[in-house]
Chimera marker file (.cmm) of the C-alpha trace (Angstrom):
<marker_set name="trace">
<marker id="1" x="-2.981" y="36.042" z="0.075" r="1" g="1" b="0" radius="0.5"/>
<marker id="2" x="-4.600" y="35.877" z="-3.343" r="1" g="1" b="0" radius="0.5"/>
<marker id="3" x="-2.047" y="33.334" z="-4.596" r="1" g="1" b="0" radius="0.5"/>
<marker id="4" x="-2.816" y="31.106" z="-1.601" r="1" g="1" b="0" radius="0.5"/>
<marker id="5" x="-6.526" y="31.118" z="-2.408" r="1" g="1" b="0" radius="0.5"/>
<marker id="6" x="-5.927" y="30.328" z="-6.086" r="1" g="1" b="0" radius="0.5"/>
<marker id="7" x="-3.571" y="27.427" z="-5.308" r="1" g="1" b="0" radius="0.5"/>
<marker id="8" x="-4.686" y="23.913" z="-6.299" r="1" g="1" b="0" radius="0.5"/>
<marker id="9" x="-4.087" y="22.578" z="-2.775" r="1" g="1" b="0" radius="0.5"/>
<marker id="10" x="-6.635" y="25.036" z="-1.401" r="1" g="1" b="0" radius="0.5"/>
<marker id="11" x="-9.327" y="23.727" z="-3.749" r="1" g="1" b="0" radius="0.5"/>
<marker id="12" x="-8.416" y="20.131" z="-2.931" r="1" g="1" b="0" radius="0.5"/>
<marker id="13" x="-8.577" y="20.909" z="0.798" r="1" g="1" b="0" radius="0.5"/>
<marker id="14" x="-12.061" y="22.403" z="0.436" r="1" g="1" b="0" radius="0.5"/>
<marker id="15" x="-13.158" y="19.386" z="-1.640" r="1" g="1" b="0" radius="0.5"/>
<marker id="16" x="-11.779" y="17.019" z="1.018" r="1" g="1" b="0" radius="0.5"/>
<marker id="17" x="-13.817" y="18.805" z="3.667" r="1" g="1" b="0" radius="0.5"/>
<marker id="18" x="-16.917" y="18.616" z="1.464" r="1" g="1" b="0" radius="0.5"/>
<marker id="19" x="-16.416" y="14.876" z="0.808" r="1" g="1" b="0" radius="0.5"/>
<marker id="20" x="-16.006" y="14.275" z="4.526" r="1" g="1" b="0" radius="0.5"/>
<marker id="21" x="-19.373" y="15.952" z="5.072" r="1" g="1" b="0" radius="0.5"/>
<marker id="22" x="-20.962" y="13.921" z="2.280" r="1" g="1" b="0" radius="0.5"/>
<marker id="23" x="-19.615" y="10.707" z="3.797" r="1" g="1" b="0" radius="0.5"/>
<marker id="24" x="-20.962" y="11.679" z="7.193" r="1" g="1" b="0" radius="0.5"/>
<marker id="25" x="-24.383" y="12.517" z="5.773" r="1" g="1" b="0" radius="0.5"/>
<marker id="26" x="-24.448" y="9.289" z="3.743" r="1" g="1" b="0" radius="0.5"/>
<marker id="27" x="-24.342" y="7.237" z="6.926" r="1" g="1" b="0" radius="0.5"/>
<marker id="28" x="-27.752" y="8.606" z="7.887" r="1" g="1" b="0" radius="0.5"/>
<marker id="29" x="-29.500" y="7.564" z="4.658" r="1" g="1" b="0" radius="0.5"/>
<marker id="30" x="-32.171" y="4.850" z="4.877" r="1" g="1" b="0" radius="0.5"/>
<marker id="31" x="-30.479" y="2.586" z="2.278" r="1" g="1" b="0" radius="0.5"/>
<marker id="32" x="-29.003" y="-0.835" z="2.880" r="1" g="1" b="0" radius="0.5"/>
<marker id="33" x="-25.972" y="-0.810" z="5.131" r="1" g="1" b="0" radius="0.5"/>
<marker id="34" x="-23.632" y="-2.460" z="2.600" r="1" g="1" b="0" radius="0.5"/>
<marker id="35" x="-24.484" y="0.104" z="-0.100" r="1" g="1" b="0" radius="0.5"/>
<marker id="36" x="-23.753" y="3.016" z="2.219" r="1" g="1" b="0" radius="0.5"/>
<marker id="37" x="-20.551" y="1.339" z="3.389" r="1" g="1" b="0" radius="0.5"/>
<marker id="38" x="-19.379" y="0.902" z="-0.217" r="1" g="1" b="0" radius="0.5"/>
<marker id="39" x="-20.135" y="4.565" z="-0.964" r="1" g="1" b="0" radius="0.5"/>
<marker id="40" x="-18.188" y="5.720" z="2.081" r="1" g="1" b="0" radius="0.5"/>
<marker id="41" x="-15.217" y="3.506" z="1.122" r="1" g="1" b="0" radius="0.5"/>
<marker id="42" x="-15.319" y="4.926" z="-2.409" r="1" g="1" b="0" radius="0.5"/>
<marker id="43" x="-15.304" y="8.486" z="-1.043" r="1" g="1" b="0" radius="0.5"/>
<marker id="44" x="-12.401" y="7.565" z="1.240" r="1" g="1" b="0" radius="0.5"/>
<marker id="45" x="-10.442" y="6.212" z="-1.744" r="1" g="1" b="0" radius="0.5"/>
<marker id="46" x="-11.024" y="9.433" z="-3.666" r="1" g="1" b="0" radius="0.5"/>
<marker id="47" x="-9.828" y="11.421" z="-0.665" r="1" g="1" b="0" radius="0.5"/>
<marker id="48" x="-6.717" y="9.252" z="-0.206" r="1" g="1" b="0" radius="0.5"/>
<marker id="49" x="-5.874" y="9.675" z="-3.893" r="1" g="1" b="0" radius="0.5"/>
<marker id="50" x="-6.182" y="13.452" z="-3.677" r="1" g="1" b="0" radius="0.5"/>
<marker id="51" x="-4.036" y="13.576" z="-0.545" r="1" g="1" b="0" radius="0.5"/>
<marker id="52" x="-1.371" y="11.422" z="-2.186" r="1" g="1" b="0" radius="0.5"/>
<marker id="53" x="-1.341" y="13.421" z="-5.404" r="1" g="1" b="0" radius="0.5"/>
<marker id="54" x="-1.619" y="16.957" z="-4.070" r="1" g="1" b="0" radius="0.5"/>
<marker id="55" x="-0.241" y="17.017" z="-0.533" r="1" g="1" b="0" radius="0.5"/>
<marker id="56" x="2.445" y="14.343" z="-0.920" r="1" g="1" b="0" radius="0.5"/>
<marker id="57" x="3.242" y="15.796" z="-4.365" r="1" g="1" b="0" radius="0.5"/>
<marker id="58" x="2.934" y="12.532" z="-6.272" r="1" g="1" b="0" radius="0.5"/>
<marker id="59" x="1.353" y="14.388" z="-9.174" r="1" g="1" b="0" radius="0.5"/>
<marker id="60" x="4.875" y="15.327" z="-10.292" r="1" g="1" b="0" radius="0.5"/>
<marker id="61" x="6.437" y="11.966" z="-9.337" r="1" g="1" b="0" radius="0.5"/>
<marker id="62" x="7.802" y="9.497" z="-11.878" r="1" g="1" b="0" radius="0.5"/>
<marker id="63" x="5.104" y="7.487" z="-13.621" r="1" g="1" b="0" radius="0.5"/>
<marker id="64" x="6.081" y="4.165" z="-12.019" r="1" g="1" b="0" radius="0.5"/>
<marker id="65" x="5.869" y="5.524" z="-8.487" r="1" g="1" b="0" radius="0.5"/>
<marker id="66" x="2.569" y="7.213" z="-9.210" r="1" g="1" b="0" radius="0.5"/>
<marker id="67" x="1.135" y="3.999" z="-10.666" r="1" g="1" b="0" radius="0.5"/>
<marker id="68" x="2.208" y="2.058" z="-7.569" r="1" g="1" b="0" radius="0.5"/>
<marker id="69" x="0.404" y="4.468" z="-5.245" r="1" g="1" b="0" radius="0.5"/>
<marker id="70" x="-2.721" y="4.705" z="-7.412" r="1" g="1" b="0" radius="0.5"/>
<marker id="71" x="-2.785" y="0.928" z="-7.773" r="1" g="1" b="0" radius="0.5"/>
<marker id="72" x="-2.517" y="0.618" z="-4.004" r="1" g="1" b="0" radius="0.5"/>
<marker id="73" x="-5.531" y="2.888" z="-3.550" r="1" g="1" b="0" radius="0.5"/>
<marker id="74" x="-7.572" y="0.853" z="-6.049" r="1" g="1" b="0" radius="0.5"/>
<marker id="75" x="-6.493" y="-2.455" z="-4.549" r="1" g="1" b="0" radius="0.5"/>
<marker id="76" x="-7.274" y="-1.467" z="-0.957" r="1" g="1" b="0" radius="0.5"/>
<marker id="77" x="-10.612" y="0.112" z="-1.834" r="1" g="1" b="0" radius="0.5"/>
<marker id="78" x="-11.645" y="-2.876" z="-3.927" r="1" g="1" b="0" radius="0.5"/>
<marker id="79" x="-10.517" y="-5.284" z="-1.206" r="1" g="1" b="0" radius="0.5"/>
<marker id="80" x="-12.511" y="-3.458" z="1.466" r="1" g="1" b="0" radius="0.5"/>
<marker id="81" x="-15.656" y="-3.414" z="-0.659" r="1" g="1" b="0" radius="0.5"/>
<marker id="82" x="-15.217" y="-7.094" z="-1.636" r="1" g="1" b="0" radius="0.5"/>
<marker id="83" x="-14.695" y="-8.144" z="1.983" r="1" g="1" b="0" radius="0.5"/>
<marker id="84" x="-17.855" y="-6.298" z="2.973" r="1" g="1" b="0" radius="0.5"/>
<marker id="85" x="-19.961" y="-7.903" z="0.237" r="1" g="1" b="0" radius="0.5"/>
<marker id="86" x="-18.577" y="-11.406" z="0.775" r="1" g="1" b="0" radius="0.5"/>
<marker id="87" x="-18.750" y="-11.270" z="4.552" r="1" g="1" b="0" radius="0.5"/>
<link id1="1" id2="2" r="1" g="1" b="0" radius="0.2"/>
<link id1="2" id2="3" r="1" g="1" b="0" radius="0.2"/>
<link id1="3" id2="4" r="1" g="1" b="0" radius="0.2"/>
<link id1="4" id2="5" r="1" g="1" b="0" radius="0.2"/>
<link id1="5" id2="6" r="1" g="1" b="0" radius="0.2"/>
<link id1="6" id2="7" r="1" g="1" b="0" radius="0.2"/>
<link id1="7" id2="8" r="1" g="1" b="0" radius="0.2"/>
<link id1="8" id2="9" r="1" g="1" b="0" radius="0.2"/>
<link id1="9" id2="10" r="1" g="1" b="0" radius="0.2"/>
<link id1="10" id2="11" r="1" g="1" b="0" radius="0.2"/>
<link id1="11" id2="12" r="1" g="1" b="0" radius="0.2"/>
<link id1="12" id2="13" r="1" g="1" b="0" radius="0.2"/>
<link id1="13" id2="14" r="1" g="1" b="0" radius="0.2"/>
<link id1="14" id2="15" r="1" g="1" b="0" radius="0.2"/>
<link id1="15" id2="16" r="1" g="1" b="0" radius="0.2"/>
<link id1="16" id2="17" r="1" g="1" b="0" radius="0.2"/>
<link id1="17" id2="18" r="1" g="1" b="0" radius="0.2"/>
<link id1="18" id2="19" r="1" g="1" b="0" radius="0.2"/>
<link id1="19" id2="20" r="1" g="1" b="0" radius="0.2"/>
<link id1="20" id2="21" r="1" g="1" b="0" radius="0.2"/>
<link id1="21" id2="22" r="1" g="1" b="0" radius="0.2"/>
<link id1="22" id2="23" r="1" g="1" b="0" radius="0.2"/>
<link id1="23" id2="24" r="1" g="1" b="0" radius="0.2"/>
<link id1="24" id2="25" r="1" g="1" b="0" radius="0.2"/>
<link id1="25" id2="26" r="1" g="1" b="0" radius="0.2"/>
<link id1="26" id2="27" r="1" g="1" b="0" radius="0.2"/>
<link id1="27" id2="28" r="1" g="1" b="0" radius="0.2"/>
<link id1="28" id2="29" r="1" g="1" b="0" radius="0.2"/>
<link id1="29" id2="30" r="1" g="1" b="0" radius="0.2"/>
<link id1="30" id2="31" r="1" g="1" b="0" radius="0.2"/>
<link id1="31" id2="32" r="1" g="1" b="0" radius="0.2"/>
<link id1="32" id2="33" r="1" g="1" b="0" radius="0.2"/>
<link id1="33" id2="34" r="1" g="1" b="0" radius="0.2"/>
<link id1="34" id2="35" r="1" g="1" b="0" radius="0.2"/>
<link id1="35" id2="36" r="1" g="1" b="0" radius="0.2"/>
<link id1="36" id2="37" r="1" g="1" b="0" radius="0.2"/>
<link id1="37" id2="38" r="1" g="1" b="0" radius="0.2"/>
<link id1="38" id2="39" r="1" g="1" b="0" radius="0.2"/>
<link id1="39" id2="40" r="1" g="1" b="0" radius="0.2"/>
<link id1="40" id2="41" r="1" g="1" b="0" radius="0.2"/>
<link id1="41" id2="42" r="1" g="1" b="0" radius="0.2"/>
<link id1="42" id2="43" r="1" g="1" b="0" radius="0.2"/>
<link id1="43" id2="44" r="1" g="1" b="0" radius="0.2"/>
<link id1="44" id2="45" r="1" g="1" b="0" radius="0.2"/>
<link id1="45" id2="46" r="1" g="1" b="0" radius="0.2"/>
<link id1="46" id2="47" r="1" g="1" b="0" radius="0.2"/>
<link id1="47" id2="48" r="1" g="1" b="0" radius="0.2"/>
<link id1="48" id2="49" r="1" g="1" b="0" radius="0.2"/>
<link id1="49" id2="50" r="1" g="1" b="0" radius="0.2"/>
<link id1="50" id2="51" r="1" g="1" b="0" radius="0.2"/>
<link id1="51" id2="52" r="1" g="1" b="0" radius="0.2"/>
<link id1="52" id2="53" r="1" g="1" b="0" radius="0.2"/>
<link id1="53" id2="54" r="1" g="1" b="0" radius="0.2"/>
<link id1="54" id2="55" r="1" g="1" b="0" radius="0.2"/>
<link id1="55" id2="56" r="1" g="1" b="0" radius="0.2"/>
<link id1="56" id2="57" r="1" g="1" b="0" radius="0.2"/>
<link id1="57" id2="58" r="1" g="1" b="0" radius="0.2"/>
<link id1="58" id2="59" r="1" g="1" b="0" radius="0.2"/>
<link id1="59" id2="60" r="1" g="1" b="0" radius="0.2"/>
<link id1="60" id2="61" r="1" g="1" b="0" radius="0.2"/>
<link id1="61" id2="62" r="1" g="1" b="0" radius="0.2"/>
<link id1="62" id2="63" r="1" g="1" b="0" radius="0.2"/>
<link id1="63" id2="64" r="1" g="1" b="0" radius="0.2"/>
<link id1="64" id2="65" r="1" g="1" b="0" radius="0.2"/>
<link id1="65" id2="66" r="1" g="1" b="0" radius="0.2"/>
<link id1="66" id2="67" r="1" g="1" b="0" radius="0.2"/>
<link id1="67" id2="68" r="1" g="1" b="0" radius="0.2"/>
<link id1="68" id2="69" r="1" g="1" b="0" radius="0.2"/>
<link id1="69" id2="70" r="1" g="1" b="0" radius="0.2"/>
<link id1="70" id2="71" r="1" g="1" b="0" radius="0.2"/>
<link id1="71" id2="72" r="1" g="1" b="0" radius="0.2"/>
<link id1="72" id2="73" r="1" g="1" b="0" radius="0.2"/>
<link id1="73" id2="74" r="1" g="1" b="0" radius="0.2"/>
<link id1="74" id2="75" r="1" g="1" b="0" radius="0.2"/>
<link id1="75" id2="76" r="1" g="1" b="0" radius="0.2"/>
<link id1="76" id2="77" r="1" g="1" b="0" radius="0.2"/>
<link id1="77" id2="78" r="1" g="1" b="0" radius="0.2"/>
<link id1="78" id2="79" r="1" g="1" b="0" radius="0.2"/>
<link id1="79" id2="80" r="1" g="1" b="0" radius="0.2"/>
<link id1="80" id2="81" r="1" g="1" b="0" radius="0.2"/>
<link id1="81" id2="82" r="1" g="1" b="0" radius="0.2"/>
<link id1="82" id2="83" r="1" g="1" b="0" radius="0.2"/>
<link id1="83" id2="84" r="1" g="1" b="0" radius="0.2"/>
<link id1="84" id2="85" r="1" g="1" b="0" radius="0.2"/>
<link id1="85" id2="86" r="1" g="1" b="0" radius="0.2"/>
<link id1="86" id2="87" r="1" g="1" b="0" radius="0.2"/>
</marker_set>
C-alpha cells in the first residue's frame, strides 16, 4: 500500500483533481469571460499533458513521439485561446 501512495501517478492524479477544482472555481470569478476561458483552457492543457506523460507513459517514449504529443497540446491550446480572442 505504501508503494502505491508514493507512486508518481498517485501525485499526478491528486493534482489533476485539484486542477479540476481550480478550473471549476475560476468560472465563478468576476473577471472578464475571455480571461477566465483562457485560464480554464490553460489548465486543461496542463491536465492533458500530465495524462499523456504519466498515464499513457509518454514520459519514457522516444523523443520524437513525445515532441509530437507535446506539440499537439500546445497547438490545440493556443488555437482554442486564439479562436476565443479573435471571435
